[in-house]
N, C-alpha and C positions, 0 to 999 in steps of 0.2 A: 678321328684325331685331327685330320687336316682342316675339317670344317671348324672345329673348336679353336684351332690355331688362328684361322682367318678371323673369327669373331673377336678373339682377344687382341689381335693385331689392330683391328678397326677401333676397338674400345681404347687401347693404349694410345694410338695416334690421336684420337679425338680428345682424350683427356689432356695429353701434352699440348695440343693446340689451344685448348681453353686456358691452361696454366700459363703458357707463353704469351697469349693474348692479354691476359690480366696483368702479367708481369710487365709487359711492354707498355700497357696503358698507365700503370701506376708508378713507373720508375723513369727517372730522367732529371732534368734540371728542375722540373716541378714534380713533386712527389705527393701522393695521397695514398691513403689506405684503401683497400677494396671496399670496406664499409662506407667510407666517405665518398668514394666514386659512385657507388650504387645509390646512396642517399642524394647525392648531387644530381643524379639523373631523374630520380623519382619524386622526392619530396622536399629536399633542402638544397636548391641550386646555390652554388657559390662561385666566386670569380675564378678560382683555380680549376674547378671542374669544367667550367665553360671554356677556358683556354685549352685545356686538354681535349675537350670535345672537338674544337675547331682545328687544332694543330696536330694532335696525335692520332685521333680516331680515323681521319681520312687516310693517313699513312698506313695504319694497321690494316684497314680494309683493302687498300690497294695492294699491299704486300701479300695478303692472303689470296686475292684473286689472281695476282700476277704469278705467284708460285703454282697455284692450281692449274692455271691456263698453260704455263710453260711445260709443266710435268705431263699433262694430258696430251699436249701437242707432240711431245717427244714420244709418248707411247704410240700415237697414231702414225707418226712418220716412220717409226721403227717397224710397225706392222706393214705399212705400205712398201717400204724398201727392203724388208726382211734383213735389217741391219741394226745391231744393237748400238752402233755409233751414230745413227742418224739423230740429229737434234737441230732445232731451228737456229741456234747460235753458231753451229759448226758449218752447216751446209748453206749459209747465206740468207736464209729466209728472214731472220731478224734484221740483218744489215740492209736487205732490200726494202723491208717494211719501213725502217727508219729513214732511208733516203727519200722515198716518195712522200712519206709523211712530212719531213722537213721541207721538201721542195714545194708542196702544195700549201701547207699551212703558213709558210713564210710569205708566199705570194698572195694568199687569200686568208688572212687571219680570222675572218668572220666564219670560216667553215670549220672551226676547231671541233665542233660537236661531231662532225663526220670524219674526224681524224682516223679512227680505226678502219674505216672503209678505204681511205687512201693508203693506209699502211697495209691493208689486205691486198691491194693492187700491187704494191711493191713486193710483198712476200710471194704472191702468186707468180709474179714475173721471175723472181729468183728461183722458185721451185720449178717453173717451166724450163728455165735454162739448165738446171741440174739434170732434169730428165732428158732434155734435148741433146746435151753434150755427152751424156752418159750412155746413150743408146748406141749399141754396136752389136748387132745380131743378138739383141737381148740386153738385159740390165744386169751389170755386175755390181754387187754391193760395195766392193772395194773401189771400183771406178767411180761410183756415185759419191762416195765420201771425198775422194780426191778432187773431183770436179766441184763438189760443194765447197771445199776449202778454197778453191780458186775463185768461185763466184763470191764467196764471203769476202775475200781479199779485195776484189774489184769494187763491191758496193761499199766496203769500209773506206776505201780510197776515195770514192765519190762523195761519201759523207764528209770526210775531212776536207776535201777540195771545196765542196759547197760552203762549208763553214768558213774556210779561209777567205774565199772570194766575197762572201756576203759580209764578213767582218765581225762575226761573233767573237767573243772574248777568248774562247779556247775550244779545243776539239772535244773536251769532256762533255759538252752539251749533247753531243751525238753518240759518243762511244762509251760513256760511263753512265750507268743508271743513277738517277737521283730520286729517292723516295721522300726526300725532305720537302717541306712546304707544299704538300699536296692539298688540294681544296675539295670541297664537296661536289663541285661541278665535274671534277675528274673522277670522283667516286661514281657519279651518275653514269659516266662513260663506261667505266669498267664493269659496273653492275649490269647495264643493259646489254652490251656486246659480249662481255665475258660470260654472263649467265646463259646467253643464247648459245654460245659455242660449247659450254660445258654440258648443257642439256642435250644438244645435238649429239655430242660424243657418246652419251649413254645409249643412244639408239643405234650406234655403230658397232656395238660390242660383238654381235654375231658375225658381222662382216669381217671384223678384224680377226676373229678366230678362223674364218674361212680362208683368209689370206695366208694363214700359217700352213695350210695344206699345199701340196704340189699343185701347180697350175692345171695340169691335166686332170687331176682328181676334182678340183673345184669346178672346172668346166663340165665335167661329167655329171656333177650335181646340179647343173643348170645355172650357175652363177656367171654373170658377165664381168670378168675381172677388171677390164679397163674402166667400166663405169664405177665399180666399187672403189678402185684406187683413186679415181678422180674425185669422188665425193668425200672420201676419207681425207685425202690431201687438202681439199678445200677447207674442211673443218679445222684441220691441224694448222693451216696457214692463218685462218681467222683467229684462232686462239693465240698464236704467236704474235700476230699483228696487233691485237688488242693490248697484250702485255707490253709490247715494244712501244706502241704509241703513247701509253700512259706512264710507263715506268722506265723506259729506255732499254738498252740491250743488256740482258742478263744471261750470259751463256752458261752452259753445263747443267742447268736445272733439269732440262729434258733428257740429259744423259745419266746423271746420278740417280734421280728418283726412280725411273722405270727399272733400272738395273737392280737396285736394292729391293724394290717392291716385288720383283719376280722371285727373288730369293725368299721373301717372306710369305707371299700369298699365292705364288704360282703364276702360270702363264695364261690362265683363262681371263680374257679381257672383260668379262662381266664383273669380275672382282678387281682386276688389275687397274682399270680406269678410275673407278671411284676411290680406290685406296691411293693411287698415285696423286689424285687431286688433293686429298687430305695431306699426304706426305709432302707434296710440293709446297702447299700453303705453309706448312710447319717449317720447312727448310728456309724459304725466303724470309718469312717473318723472323725466324731466329737469327739469320744472317744480318738482317736490317737492325734488329734490336742490339745485337752484339756490336755492330758497326757504330751505332749511336752512343753506346755506353763505354766502350773500351778505352777510348782516348778523349772522353768528354772534357771540355765542350766541343772539341772538334769531332768530325765524323769520318768513318771509312765507308764509302758506298758499298751497297750490297753486292754490286757487280764485281768489285775487287775481291771481296771475300770469296765469292763463288769461283772466281778465276783462280785464286790461290788453292782452293779445294779441288776444283774441277780439272785443272791442268794435269796434276799428277795422276788423277783418277783416269783421265783419258789415256795417258801413257800406259797405265796398268792394264786397261782394257785392250789396248793395241797389242800388248805383249802376251796377254793371257788368252784372249778370245781367238778361237780358230774359226768362228763363224764368218768373220769378215772375208775369209778366203773362199767362201762358198759362192753360190749364185742364186 
């Protein structure tokens, strides 16, 4: 019965993903039917379809990969920290990634293709600070979240200060994601680095399951937990860094999706990670599509929609979850 439920869950999310993708591609200021869209790509190219291809499709692809990357990053961070509240946007990884990305790309614009690597450095620094300041005769899940919130505040302040002194028009460039006006060069970035991170995460499923065991039990089975946590954290930071470098800071995706996914498909990471990737892609694409259409021709950034949804959800988890009081 459980296996059948998992299969139907994957089929349902995959179908919804296709439906929302087609709806997003065909709806907006320029509208076409699905038939016209397919013909425009295959046999009868027209001006409307070409405009949609260059303006709307990069946005859709980046939304999909951003959602998948953030959701899987959340799953990995929660496995490492044994905390359902761990998420790149909450513990400062995304803000750290954004700060170093802005710093280096502003100073050296020609290095934009390597932006995810710069973002990875910033995210790794933030993650290291969380671990370093949380360590006190062991790692407390609650302490790690509180330290993460502080680290996030510091890097967010640095982002805003940097933009203020450099003279950018507003703070939103760094703190609010913008999926509008994306180009195919940015699609290349997210495809290369994002695919790498997602593929690597699929090889970490067994290790994530091992981390769910007590440390003593895992060591008795011959696993070196420090190495496991370091590698898994590195992949989680890479995924969050790629998403942040290309789409900006979108919080709560890595919190919402893994929690809901566990309720649907269980806690086995061999199933949880791929399902979270699909669900995360669906969530961010849906948020971006709604933000684009609700008050057209104006837009609501996907990050604002996620904040409106994710903030109350975080409060709910803080009130209901007793796991954060564990160790």
